C-alpha positions as CSV (number, residue, x, y, z in Angstrom):
1,X,-19.7,-12.3,-16.8
2,X,-23.2,-11.8,-18.0
3,X,-24.8,-8.6,-16.7
4,X,-28.3,-7.1,-17.2
5,X,-28.6,-3.4,-16.8
6,X,-32.1,-2.0,-16.3
7,X,-32.3,1.6,-17.3
8,X,-30.5,3.2,-20.3
9,X,-30.3,6.7,-18.8
10,X,-27.1,8.4,-17.9
11,X,-26.1,6.0,-15.1
12,X,-27.1,2.9,-16.9
13,X,-25.2,4.1,-20.0
14,X,-22.0,4.7,-18.1
15,X,-22.1,1.4,-16.3
16,X,-22.8,-0.4,-19.7
17,X,-19.9,1.5,-21.2
18,X,-17.5,0.4,-18.5
19,X,-18.6,-3.2,-18.3
20,X,-18.8,-3.8,-22.1
21,X,-15.4,-2.2,-22.5
22,X,-14.0,-4.8,-20.2
23,X,-15.4,-7.6,-22.4
24,X,-18.4,-8.6,-20.3
25,X,-21.7,-9.8,-21.8
26,X,-24.0,-6.8,-21.2
27,X,-27.7,-6.5,-22.0
28,X,-29.5,-3.1,-21.5
29,X,-33.2,-3.0,-20.8
30,X,-35.3,0.1,-21.0
31,X,-38.9,1.1,-21.8
32,X,-37.6,3.7,-24.2
33,X,-36.8,1.9,-27.4
34,X,-34.8,4.9,-28.7
35,X,-32.5,4.8,-25.7
36,X,-32.0,1.1,-26.2
37,X,-31.2,1.6,-29.9
38,X,-28.7,4.3,-29.1
39,X,-27.0,2.0,-26.5
40,X,-26.7,-0.9,-28.9
41,X,-25.4,1.3,-31.7
42,X,-22.8,3.1,-29.6
43,X,-21.7,0.3,-27.3
44,X,-20.9,-3.4,-27.6
45,X,-24.1,-4.4,-25.8
46,X,-27.4,-6.2,-26.5
47,X,-30.7,-4.4,-26.0
48,X,-34.2,-5.2,-25.0
49,X,-37.1,-2.7,-25.1
50,X,-39.6,-3.3,-22.4
51,X,-40.7,-2.9,-18.7
52,X,-37.7,-4.0,-16.6
53,X,-39.6,-5.8,-13.9
54,X,-41.7,-8.0,-16.3
55,X,-40.5,-11.6,-16.1
56,X,-40.9,-12.1,-19.9
57,X,-38.8,-9.0,-20.6
58,X,-36.0,-10.3,-18.3
59,X,-36.3,-13.7,-19.9
60,X,-35.6,-12.1,-23.3
61,X,-32.7,-10.3,-21.7
62,X,-31.1,-13.6,-20.8
63,X,-31.9,-13.6,-17.1
64,X,-31.8,-17.4,-16.9
65,X,-28.0,-17.4,-17.0
66,X,-27.2,-13.9,-15.9
67,X,-24.7,-13.4,-13.1
68,X,-25.8,-9.9,-12.1
69,X,-28.6,-7.5,-12.5
70,X,-28.3,-3.7,-11.9
71,X,-31.6,-2.0,-11.6
72,X,-31.1,1.7,-12.3
73,X,-34.3,2.9,-13.8
74,X,-35.9,6.2,-12.7
75,X,-38.5,4.3,-10.6
76,X,-37.6,3.0,-7.2
77,X,-40.6,0.6,-7.3
78,X,-39.5,-0.8,-10.6
79,X,-36.0,-1.3,-9.4
80,X,-37.2,-3.1,-6.2
81,X,-39.6,-5.3,-8.1
82,X,-37.0,-6.1,-10.7
83,X,-34.6,-7.4,-8.1
84,X,-37.4,-9.4,-6.5
85,X,-38.3,-11.0,-9.9
86,X,-34.6,-11.6,-10.6
87,X,-34.2,-13.4,-7.3
88,X,-37.5,-15.4,-7.1
89,X,-38.0,-16.3,-10.8
90,X,-34.5,-16.5,-12.2
91,X,-32.2,-17.0,-9.2
92,X,-29.8,-14.2,-10.2
93,X,-27.1,-14.2,-7.4
94,X,-26.1,-10.5,-7.5
95,X,-28.6,-7.7,-7.4
96,X,-28.0,-4.0,-7.2
97,X,-30.7,-1.4,-7.0
98,X,-30.7,2.4,-7.2
99,X,-33.2,3.9,-4.7
100,X,-34.0,7.5,-4.2
101,X,-37.0,7.9,-1.9
102,X,-36.0,8.7,1.6
103,X,-38.8,6.6,3.1
104,X,-37.4,3.5,1.5
105,X,-33.9,4.3,2.6
106,X,-34.9,4.9,6.2
107,X,-36.6,1.6,6.3
108,X,-33.8,-0.3,4.6
109,X,-31.1,1.2,6.8
110,X,-33.1,0.5,10.0
111,X,-33.3,-3.2,9.0
112,X,-37.1,-3.2,8.6
113,X,-36.4,-4.9,5.2
114,X,-34.7,-8.3,5.5
115,X,-32.9,-9.9,2.7
116,X,-35.5,-12.7,2.5
117,X,-38.3,-10.1,2.0
118,X,-36.4,-7.7,-0.3
119,X,-33.5,-9.5,-2.0
120,X,-31.3,-6.6,-2.9
121,X,-27.6,-7.2,-2.2
122,X,-26.5,-3.5,-2.6
123,X,-28.6,-0.4,-2.4
124,X,-27.3,2.7,-4.0
125,X,-28.7,6.0,-3.0
126,X,-27.7,8.9,-5.3
127,X,-28.9,11.4,-2.8
128,X,-26.7,10.0,0.0
129,X,-23.7,9.7,-2.4
130,X,-24.1,13.3,-3.6
131,X,-24.6,14.6,0.0
132,X,-21.4,12.9,1.0
133,X,-19.6,14.4,-2.0
134,X,-20.9,17.8,-1.1
135,X,-19.6,17.4,2.5
136,X,-16.2,16.4,1.1
137,X,-16.2,19.6,-1.0
138,X,-16.9,21.7,2.0
139,X,-14.1,19.9,4.0
140,X,-11.6,21.0,1.3
141,X,-13.1,24.3,0.1
142,X,-10.2,25.3,-2.1
143,X,-10.5,22.2,-4.3
144,X,-12.9,21.6,-7.2
145,X,-12.9,17.8,-6.6
146,X,-11.9,15.6,-3.7
147,X,-12.3,12.0,-2.5
148,X,-11.0,9.9,0.4
149,X,-9.0,6.7,0.1
150,X,-7.3,4.2,2.3
151,X,-9.6,4.4,5.3
152,X,-9.6,8.2,5.2
153,X,-5.8,8.4,5.5
154,X,-5.2,9.6,1.9
155,X,-7.0,12.3,-0.1
156,X,-7.4,12.9,-3.8
157,X,-7.4,16.7,-4.4
158,X,-8.5,18.4,-7.5
159,X,-6.9,21.9,-7.6
160,X,-7.2,24.6,-10.2
161,X,-3.9,26.5,-10.5
162,X,-4.0,30.3,-10.6
163,X,-1.4,32.9,-11.7
164,X,-0.2,33.3,-8.1
165,X,0.6,29.5,-7.7
166,X,4.1,29.4,-6.2
167,X,5.2,26.3,-8.2
168,X,4.3,27.3,-11.7
169,X,6.8,26.4,-14.5
170,X,8.5,23.9,-12.1
171,X,9.1,20.3,-13.3
172,X,7.3,17.8,-11.1
173,X,10.6,16.0,-10.5
174,X,12.0,19.2,-8.9
175,X,8.9,19.5,-6.7
176,X,9.9,16.3,-5.1
177,X,13.4,17.7,-4.3
178,X,12.0,21.0,-3.1
179,X,9.5,19.4,-0.7
180,X,11.2,16.2,0.2
181,X,9.0,15.6,3.3
182,X,5.7,16.3,1.6
183,X,3.6,13.2,1.2
184,X,1.9,14.2,-1.9
185,X,2.2,13.4,-5.6
186,X,0.5,14.9,-8.8
187,X,-1.1,12.1,-10.7
188,X,-3.2,13.9,-13.3
189,X,-3.3,17.2,-15.2
190,X,-6.1,18.6,-17.3
191,X,-4.8,21.2,-19.7
192,X,-6.8,22.8,-22.5
193,X,-9.6,20.3,-21.9
194,X,-7.4,17.2,-22.1
195,X,-6.7,15.0,-19.1
196,X,-3.4,13.1,-18.9
197,X,-1.0,11.4,-16.5
198,X,2.1,13.6,-16.3
199,X,5.8,12.6,-16.7
200,X,8.4,13.7,-14.1
201,X,9.7,16.4,-16.4
202,X,6.2,18.0,-17.0
203,X,5.7,21.5,-15.6
204,X,2.6,23.1,-14.2
205,X,1.0,26.2,-15.8
206,X,-1.6,28.7,-14.8
207,X,-5.0,27.4,-15.8
208,X,-4.1,23.8,-15.3
209,X,-6.4,21.6,-13.2
210,X,-4.4,19.0,-11.4
211,X,-5.2,15.9,-9.4
212,X,-2.9,15.2,-6.5
213,X,-2.8,12.4,-3.9
214,X,-1.9,13.6,-0.4
215,X,-1.6,12.0,3.0
216,X,-4.5,13.4,5.0
217,X,-2.1,15.0,7.5
218,X,-0.4,16.9,4.6
219,X,-3.6,18.2,2.8
220,X,-3.3,21.7,4.1
221,X,0.4,21.9,3.3
222,X,-0.2,20.5,-0.2
223,X,-2.9,23.1,-0.9
224,X,-0.7,25.9,0.4
225,X,2.1,24.8,-1.9
226,X,-0.3,25.1,-4.9
227,X,-1.4,28.5,-3.7
228,X,-4.7,27.6,-2.0
229,X,-5.5,28.9,1.4
230,X,-7.5,26.7,3.7
231,X,-10.4,28.0,5.8
232,X,-12.9,26.3,8.1
233,X,-16.5,26.5,6.8
234,X,-18.8,27.9,9.5
235,X,-21.7,29.4,7.5
236,X,-23.3,27.5,4.7
237,X,-26.3,28.4,2.5
238,X,-28.1,25.5,0.8
239,X,-30.2,26.3,-2.3
240,X,-32.6,23.4,-2.9
241,X,-34.6,21.6,-0.2
242,X,-35.1,18.3,-2.0
243,X,-33.6,14.9,-1.0
244,X,-30.0,16.1,-1.7
245,X,-30.3,19.4,0.2
246,X,-32.1,17.7,3.1
247,X,-29.4,15.0,3.3
248,X,-26.6,17.7,3.4
249,X,-28.4,19.8,6.0
250,X,-29.0,16.7,8.2
251,X,-25.3,15.7,7.9
252,X,-24.2,19.3,8.8
253,X,-26.5,19.3,11.9
254,X,-25.1,15.9,13.0
255,X,-21.5,17.2,13.0
256,X,-19.8,18.0,16.3
257,X,-18.3,21.3,15.0
258,X,-21.3,23.6,14.8
259,X,-22.0,24.9,11.3
260,X,-24.7,27.5,10.8
261,X,-26.8,26.5,7.8
262,X,-29.6,28.2,6.0
263,X,-31.7,26.6,3.2
264,X,-33.7,28.2,0.4
265,X,-36.4,26.2,-1.3
266,X,-38.8,27.5,-3.9
267,X,-41.6,25.0,-3.5
268,X,-43.6,25.8,-0.4
269,X,-44.5,22.2,0.5
270,X,-40.9,21.0,0.2
271,X,-39.8,24.0,2.3
272,X,-42.3,23.1,5.0
273,X,-41.3,19.5,4.9
274,X,-37.6,20.4,5.2
275,X,-38.4,22.8,8.1
276,X,-40.2,20.0,10.0
277,X,-37.3,17.6,9.4
278,X,-34.5,19.9,10.4
279,X,-33.7,21.2,13.9
280,X,-31.2,24.0,13.7
281,X,-31.3,24.9,10.0
282,X,-33.2,28.0,9.0
283,X,-35.5,27.3,6.0
284,X,-36.5,30.1,3.7
285,X,-39.3,29.7,1.1
286,X,-38.5,31.4,-2.2
287,X,-36.4,31.6,-5.3
288,X,-32.7,30.9,-4.7
289,X,-31.8,33.3,-7.7
290,X,-33.6,36.2,-6.1
291,X,-31.0,38.7,-4.9
292,X,-33.2,40.0,-2.1
293,X,-33.7,36.5,-0.7
294,X,-30.0,35.8,-1.0
295,X,-29.4,39.0,1.0
296,X,-32.0,37.8,3.6
297,X,-30.0,34.6,3.9
298,X,-26.8,36.6,4.5
299,X,-25.1,34.9,1.6
300,X,-22.5,37.7,1.5
301,X,-21.2,36.5,4.9
302,X,-21.5,32.8,4.0
303,X,-18.4,30.7,3.6
304,X,-20.0,28.6,1.0
305,X,-23.2,28.2,-1.0
306,X,-24.4,24.8,-2.2
307,X,-26.8,24.9,-5.2
308,X,-28.4,21.4,-5.2
309,X,-31.8,21.7,-6.9
310,X,-32.8,19.2,-9.5
311,X,-32.2,21.6,-12.4
312,X,-28.6,22.2,-13.7
313,X,-29.3,25.7,-15.1
314,X,-30.9,26.8,-11.9
315,X,-27.9,25.6,-9.9
316,X,-25.4,27.4,-12.2
317,X,-27.3,30.7,-12.2
318,X,-27.9,30.5,-8.4
319,X,-24.2,29.8,-7.8
320,X,-23.3,32.8,-10.0
321,X,-25.8,35.1,-8.2
322,X,-24.4,34.0,-4.8
323,X,-20.9,34.8,-5.9
324,X,-22.1,38.2,-7.2
325,X,-23.7,38.8,-3.8
326,X,-20.4,38.3,-2.1
327,X,-20.3,34.6,-1.1
328,X,-16.7,33.3,-0.9
329,X,-17.3,29.9,-2.5
330,X,-20.0,28.4,-4.7
331,X,-20.6,24.7,-5.4
332,X,-23.1,23.6,-8.0
333,X,-24.8,20.2,-8.6
334,X,-24.3,19.5,-12.4
335,X,-25.8,16.4,-14.1
336,X,-24.8,17.4,-17.6
337,X,-21.0,17.0,-18.0
338,X,-21.0,19.2,-21.1
339,X,-21.8,22.2,-18.8
340,X,-18.6,21.6,-16.7
341,X,-16.3,23.7,-18.9
342,X,-18.5,26.7,-18.0
343,X,-17.6,26.5,-14.3
344,X,-14.3,28.3,-14.5
345,X,-15.6,31.0,-16.8
346,X,-18.6,31.6,-14.5
347,X,-16.4,31.7,-11.3
348,X,-18.0,28.6,-9.8
349,X,-15.5,27.1,-7.5
350,X,-16.6,23.4,-7.5
351,X,-19.2,21.1,-8.9
352,X,-20.7,17.7,-8.0
353,X,-21.7,15.3,-10.8
354,X,-24.4,12.9,-9.4
355,X,-23.9,10.6,-12.3
356,X,-20.2,10.2,-11.6
357,X,-20.7,9.6,-7.9
358,X,-23.4,7.0,-8.5
359,X,-21.4,5.3,-11.2
360,X,-18.3,5.2,-9.0
361,X,-20.4,3.7,-6.1
362,X,-21.9,1.0,-8.4
363,X,-18.5,0.1,-9.9
364,X,-17.1,-0.1,-6.4
365,X,-19.6,-2.8,-5.5
366,X,-19.4,-4.9,-8.7
367,X,-15.7,-5.3,-9.0
368,X,-13.9,-8.1,-7.3
369,X,-13.6,-7.9,-3.5
370,X,-9.9,-7.0,-3.6
371,X,-10.8,-3.7,-5.2
372,X,-11.6,-1.5,-2.2
373,X,-12.7,1.7,-3.9
374,X,-13.2,3.2,-7.4
375,X,-13.6,6.9,-8.2
376,X,-14.5,8.1,-11.7
377,X,-12.9,11.4,-12.8
378,X,-14.6,13.8,-15.2
379,X,-16.8,12.3,-17.8
380,X,-15.4,8.8,-17.2
381,X,-12.1,10.0,-18.5
382,X,-10.1,8.3,-15.8
383,X,-10.4,6.2,-12.7
384,X,-8.7,6.0,-9.4
385,X,-8.6,2.4,-8.3
386,X,-7.7,1.4,-4.7
387,X,-7.0,-2.3,-4.4
388,X,-5.1,-4.8,-2.2
389,X,-2.2,-6.5,-3.9
390,X,-2.5,-10.3,-4.2
391,X,0.4,-12.8,-4.1
392,X,-0.5,-13.7,-7.7
393,X,-0.3,-10.1,-8.9
394,X,2.6,-9.3,-11.4
395,X,3.4,-6.2,-9.3
396,X,3.8,-8.1,-6.0
397,X,7.4,-8.1,-4.8
398,X,8.6,-5.5,-7.3
399,X,9.9,-1.9,-7.2
400,X,7.6,0.7,-8.7
401,X,10.2,1.6,-11.3
402,X,10.4,-2.0,-12.4
403,X,6.7,-2.4,-13.1
404,X,5.6,-1.9,-16.7
405,X,2.6,0.4,-16.1
406,X,0.9,1.9,-19.1
407,X,1.7,5.6,-19.8
408,X,-1.7,6.6,-18.5
409,X,-1.1,5.0,-15.1
410,X,0.5,6.5,-12.0
411,X,0.8,5.1,-8.4
412,X,-0.7,7.8,-6.2
413,X,-0.4,6.3,-2.7
414,X,0.6,3.1,-1.0
415,X,-0.5,1.7,2.4
416,X,1.7,-0.9,4.2
417,X,-0.2,-2.2,7.2
418,X,-1.9,0.9,8.5
419,X,0.7,3.3,7.3
420,X,0.3,5.4,4.1
421,X,3.6,6.1,2.3
422,X,4.4,8.3,-0.6
423,X,5.5,6.0,-3.5
424,X,8.8,6.5,-5.3
425,X,10.5,4.6,-8.0
426,X,12.4,2.7,-5.3
427,X,9.3,1.7,-3.3
428,X,8.7,-2.0,-3.2
429,X,5.1,-3.2,-3.5
430,X,4.4,-6.3,-1.5
431,X,1.6,-8.8,-1.1
432,X,-1.1,-7.4,1.1
433,X,-0.2,-3.7,0.4
434,X,-3.0,-1.4,-0.6
435,X,-2.3,0.6,-3.7
436,X,-4.1,3.6,-5.2
437,X,-3.7,3.9,-9.0
438,X,-4.6,6.8,-11.2
439,X,-5.4,5.4,-14.6
440,X,-6.8,6.7,-17.9
441,X,-10.0,4.9,-18.8
442,X,-8.4,3.0,-21.7
443,X,-5.8,1.5,-19.4
444,X,-8.3,0.0,-16.8
445,X,-8.2,-3.5,-18.3
446,X,-4.4,-3.6,-18.1
447,X,-4.5,-2.3,-14.6
448,X,-6.9,-5.1,-13.6
449,X,-4.5,-7.6,-15.2
450,X,-1.6,-6.2,-13.2
451,X,-3.7,-6.3,-10.0
452,X,-5.0,-9.8,-10.9
453,X,-8.6,-8.7,-10.3
454,X,-11.6,-8.6,-12.5
455,X,-15.3,-8.2,-12.0
456,X,-16.3,-11.8,-12.8
457,X,-15.7,-13.4,-9.4
458,X,-18.9,-13.8,-7.3
């Protein structure tokens, strides 16, 4: 498939890396010639330096015979115009745009924009994606990462193991025997900075970060087994009143279970705008790193603080200050993945990577329809792929232990009809089943072969 990616920033880079690695014909377009050069040197892609919405630039990028265009520049207007030109001038059939401005999103989601007037097939809102990720972190406060699968019936949990974890030094095979009724399975372990898919005889150690699939009804029991207490979040402090903070606050206000939220925003105009837009959330104007202001926000009695400004370092320092002030849980928005290893040392409980959430959302929309969900783990180290099993798939009609999965692939959950079951070696995978696979990034092409899916069917 021939794909044009407009924007060679963090999101565009990751999408280009994924698609080029799967042997697609990828061209990257960006105004910054240096970013284009870096992409072409590091990845198997072609590059064009120029304004993405200009027809002559898209012509040079091969728009005449392109199957898809992904507009992920930093400008909403450029992304929208790019999709319009791709549709009207070149007839590109699949168009995806990243839009950030809330005004555009409100109009699009209220159907004021019709496809004939604004031909965008899929709109990706980083702010909405990040807000949803933040809400999931709040729903599972003792995890550092979490994502829902299988219509919300299965949950991926990222858990950091402490010294008091009850199942340390226990082989995973033995865990299955000890907790035979637990519908959960460990699919990934990060140890000493390296992520891998474990074998049945592997043991868990203090300091490990594990990824486990759990039936949604067994989430609390799973966390308890790994030494993590669960507690309902009732008081939340949001540091940052931009699009992300506002989206989180609105979502918290819309929930049936009342959560008392306070927001701290440094910019006065943004604080006033947030105060006007919110009904029950108290908005304070000031620096989220100021200990007196944190005290005024009663951060010491808060169940969680969300640091979601547009600056990574501010989020990290604000989260650290909040924990020092007595907050039980701190979640920081981190764009730069190289800062993630600092989280544990700084006692920050969880982080949200906007790039990873946006990349996962885009990948979810560009793969073949039988792939229902994709979640990118870490710095694109691994993926969780949820897909429906086709009759032509090599895994259809076979037991799990009979399937020649790569070493970096584990079956995390299986849904038969509307029932989610814990997969074992004797579980048969049938046509129509929905399977969730944890796979290291290098094994994705083989997984797609086994699932008989690819991204070049539109």
